Short mmCIF file of the C-alpha atoms (twelve columns), coordinates in Angstrom:
data_MODEL
# 
_entry.id   MODEL 
# 
loop_
_atom_site.group_PDB 
_atom_site.id 
_atom_site.type_symbol 
_atom_site.label_atom_id 
_atom_site.label_alt_id 
_atom_site.label_comp_id 
_atom_site.label_asym_id 
_atom_site.label_seq_id 
_atom_site.Cartn_x 
_atom_site.Cartn_y 
_atom_site.Cartn_z 
_atom_site.pdbx_PDB_model_num 
ATOM 1   C CA . MET A 1   53.123  134.862 44.805  1 
ATOM 2   C CA . LYS A 2   55.557  133.144 46.617  1 
ATOM 3   C CA . GLU A 3   59.149  135.014 47.433  1 
ATOM 4   C CA . ILE A 4   62.006  132.685 47.950  1 
ATOM 5   C CA . ASP A 5   64.293  133.044 51.064  1 
ATOM 6   C CA . THR A 6   68.150  133.089 51.418  1 
ATOM 7   C CA . VAL A 7   68.057  129.220 51.923  1 
ATOM 8   C CA . GLY A 8   66.045  127.957 49.257  1 
ATOM 9   C CA . GLY A 9   63.157  127.391 50.593  1 
ATOM 10  C CA . GLN A 10  59.657  128.955 49.917  1 
ATOM 11  C CA . LYS A 11  57.882  131.905 51.795  1 
ATOM 12  C CA . ASP A 12  54.062  132.523 51.572  1 
ATOM 13  C CA . ASP A 13  52.778  135.840 51.616  1 
ATOM 14  C CA . ASN A 14  50.638  135.495 53.767  1 
ATOM 15  C CA . CYS A 15  52.706  134.219 56.726  1 
ATOM 16  C CA . GLY A 16  52.728  138.113 57.601  1 
ATOM 17  C CA . ASP A 17  54.802  140.899 56.284  1 
ATOM 18  C CA . ASN A 18  56.563  141.844 59.312  1 
ATOM 19  C CA . GLU A 19  58.300  138.710 59.812  1 
ATOM 20  C CA . GLU A 20  61.441  139.122 58.218  1 
ATOM 21  C CA . PRO A 21  63.226  135.994 56.171  1 
ATOM 22  C CA . MET A 22  65.313  133.676 57.888  1 
ATOM 23  C CA . ARG A 23  69.095  133.945 56.773  1 
ATOM 24  C CA . ARG A 24  71.822  131.935 57.417  1 
ATOM 25  C CA . SER A 25  75.337  132.571 56.729  1 
ATOM 26  C CA . PHE A 26  78.010  130.157 55.978  1 
ATOM 27  C CA . SER A 27  80.983  129.153 54.436  1 
ATOM 28  C CA . VAL A 28  81.742  125.828 52.181  1 
ATOM 29  C CA . GLU A 29  85.288  125.832 53.695  1 
ATOM 30  C CA . ASP A 30  82.914  125.690 57.495  1 
ATOM 31  C CA . LEU A 31  81.083  123.117 56.659  1 
ATOM 32  C CA . LEU A 32  83.876  121.230 54.706  1 
ATOM 33  C CA . ASP A 33  85.927  122.064 58.660  1 
ATOM 34  C CA . GLU A 34  83.112  120.165 60.150  1 
ATOM 35  C CA . VAL A 35  82.687  117.299 57.922  1 
ATOM 36  C CA . GLU A 36  86.201  116.667 58.380  1 
ATOM 37  C CA . LYS A 37  85.963  116.700 62.213  1 
ATOM 38  C CA . LEU A 38  82.898  114.235 61.865  1 
ATOM 39  C CA . CYS A 39  84.990  112.081 59.559  1 
ATOM 40  C CA . TYR A 40  88.137  111.887 61.999  1 
ATOM 41  C CA . ASP A 41  85.876  111.267 64.877  1 
ATOM 42  C CA . ALA A 42  83.416  108.572 63.285  1 
ATOM 43  C CA . SER A 43  86.639  106.527 62.169  1 
ATOM 44  C CA . GLY A 44  88.450  106.455 65.264  1 
ATOM 45  C CA . SER A 45  91.878  107.132 64.334  1 
ATOM 46  C CA . SER A 46  94.225  108.863 66.460  1 
ATOM 47  C CA . LYS A 47  97.690  109.607 66.401  1 
ATOM 48  C CA . VAL A 48  100.064 107.317 67.757  1 
ATOM 49  C CA . GLU A 49  103.684 107.737 67.993  1 
ATOM 50  C CA . MET A 50  105.902 105.371 67.608  1 
ATOM 51  C CA . VAL A 51  109.475 105.862 69.019  1 
ATOM 52  C CA . VAL A 52  112.454 104.211 68.039  1 
ATOM 53  C CA . ARG A 53  115.889 104.032 70.213  1 
ATOM 54  C CA . LEU A 54  118.744 102.626 67.812  1 
ATOM 55  C CA . TRP A 55  121.488 101.301 70.934  1 
ATOM 56  C CA . LYS A 56  124.867 99.976  70.332  1 
ATOM 57  C CA . ASP A 57  123.996 96.514  70.217  1 
ATOM 58  C CA . GLY A 58  120.675 96.748  68.700  1 
ATOM 59  C CA . PHE A 59  117.427 98.527  69.227  1 
ATOM 60  C CA . THR A 60  114.004 99.245  71.060  1 
ATOM 61  C CA . VAL A 61  110.421 100.285 69.795  1 
ATOM 62  C CA . ASN A 62  108.182 102.510 72.499  1 
ATOM 63  C CA . ASP A 63  110.644 100.849 75.284  1 
ATOM 64  C CA . GLN A 64  109.736 97.664  74.467  1 
ATOM 65  C CA . GLU A 65  111.716 94.140  74.446  1 
ATOM 66  C CA . PHE A 66  115.319 94.825  73.166  1 
ATOM 67  C CA . ARG A 67  115.838 94.031  69.434  1 
ATOM 68  C CA . SER A 68  118.987 93.069  67.882  1 
ATOM 69  C CA . TYR A 69  120.764 94.049  64.960  1 
ATOM 70  C CA . SER A 70  121.981 90.439  64.003  1 
ATOM 71  C CA . GLU A 71  118.555 89.008  62.951  1 
ATOM 72  C CA . ALA A 72  117.034 89.234  59.493  1 
ATOM 73  C CA . LYS A 73  113.813 90.087  60.352  1 
ATOM 74  C CA . ASN A 74  115.675 93.128  62.569  1 
ATOM 75  C CA . GLN A 75  117.409 94.253  59.698  1 
ATOM 76  C CA . ASP A 76  114.688 93.979  57.204  1 
ATOM 77  C CA . PHE A 77  112.096 96.578  59.818  1 
ATOM 78  C CA . LEU A 78  114.954 99.008  60.171  1 
ATOM 79  C CA . ASP A 79  116.184 98.839  56.625  1 
ATOM 80  C CA . SER A 80  112.412 99.884  55.771  1 
ATOM 81  C CA . ILE A 81  112.973 103.121 57.947  1 
ATOM 82  C CA . LYS A 82  116.191 104.387 56.525  1 
ATOM 83  C CA . ARG A 83  114.141 104.099 53.171  1 
ATOM 84  C CA . GLY A 84  111.330 106.277 54.746  1 
ATOM 85  C CA . GLU A 85  108.883 103.480 54.379  1 
ATOM 86  C CA . LEU A 86  106.127 101.787 57.056  1 
ATOM 87  C CA . PRO A 87  107.485 98.282  58.771  1 
ATOM 88  C CA . LYS A 88  105.532 95.329  57.363  1 
ATOM 89  C CA . GLU A 89  104.988 94.538  61.166  1 
ATOM 90  C CA . TRP A 90  103.201 97.848  61.470  1 
ATOM 91  C CA . GLU A 91  100.876 98.060  58.143  1 
ATOM 92  C CA . SER A 92  97.877  96.810  59.744  1 
ATOM 93  C CA . ARG A 93  98.406  98.805  63.024  1 
ATOM 94  C CA . ALA A 94  98.363  101.833 60.438  1 
ATOM 95  C CA . GLU A 95  94.858  100.943 58.900  1 
ATOM 96  C CA . GLU A 96  93.625  101.767 62.157  1 
ATOM 97  C CA . GLU A 97  95.884  104.252 63.718  1 
ATOM 98  C CA . GLU A 98  98.031  107.613 62.244  1 
ATOM 99  C CA . LEU A 99  101.677 106.529 63.262  1 
ATOM 100 C CA . GLU A 100 104.051 109.260 63.736  1 
ATOM 101 C CA . VAL A 101 107.631 107.610 63.804  1 
ATOM 102 C CA . SER A 102 110.541 109.326 65.684  1 
ATOM 103 C CA . VAL A 103 114.198 107.759 66.197  1 
ATOM 104 C CA . GLU A 104 116.364 108.382 68.505  1 
ATOM 105 C CA . ASP A 105 120.166 107.522 68.047  1 
ATOM 106 C CA . MET A 106 121.641 106.268 71.318  1 
ATOM 107 C CA . THR A 107 124.804 104.321 70.043  1 
ATOM 108 C CA . GLU A 108 127.240 105.653 72.191  1 
ATOM 109 C CA . GLU A 109 125.823 104.030 74.954  1 
ATOM 110 C CA . ASN A 110 124.728 100.120 75.553  1 
ATOM 111 C CA . TYR A 111 120.928 98.772  76.646  1 
ATOM 112 C CA . VAL A 112 119.977 98.708  79.772  1 
ATOM 113 C CA . PRO A 113 116.415 97.761  80.650  1 
ATOM 114 C CA . ARG A 114 114.544 99.184  82.126  1 
ATOM 115 C CA . LYS A 115 113.067 98.361  85.287  1 
ATOM 116 C CA . ARG A 116 108.794 97.285  85.484  1 
ATOM 117 C CA . ALA A 117 107.045 99.289  87.449  1 
ATOM 118 C CA . PHE A 118 105.478 97.156  90.401  1 
ATOM 119 C CA . HIS A 119 101.890 97.592  90.137  1 
ATOM 120 C CA . PRO A 120 100.322 95.460  93.732  1 
ATOM 121 C CA . PHE A 121 96.974  94.506  93.632  1 
ATOM 122 C CA . SER A 122 96.357  94.401  90.043  1 
ATOM 123 C CA . GLY A 123 94.297  91.623  89.660  1 
ATOM 124 C CA . PRO A 124 90.181  90.949  90.287  1 
ATOM 125 C CA . GLY A 125 89.487  91.661  93.320  1 
ATOM 126 C CA . TYR A 126 87.097  89.166  95.948  1 
ATOM 127 C CA . ARG A 127 84.788  90.422  98.323  1 
ATOM 128 C CA . LEU A 128 85.306  88.791  101.758 1 
ATOM 129 C CA . GLY A 129 82.919  88.004  104.315 1 
ATOM 130 C CA . ARG A 130 79.328  89.536  103.582 1 
# 
């Protein structure tokens, strides 16, 4: 006669009566959480913060190049953000990463470019001598 343990396998009566059947306790929620973690890690997606700063005379995205309000492509970009939509130029990036967009109102100030950090010896290194 064979008994079925809690995991779903079979147990022989000949294995010894003093051994307790192996029992595993888990919940479906725990399993789903683990699968979600694995899928998140496997996809390689990560959150990226996109900061749009609105200045008197234009705007910047993540402190990169200054963009004027007067250009048509920049107006399309801002209009899509106002509607709560993803700008077209970010669509390909959004497929790979999760974008978190925030807008900062700096319209009381004119844009002043930030000084770039100086990185000495940033190129490749070469060994001199032996």
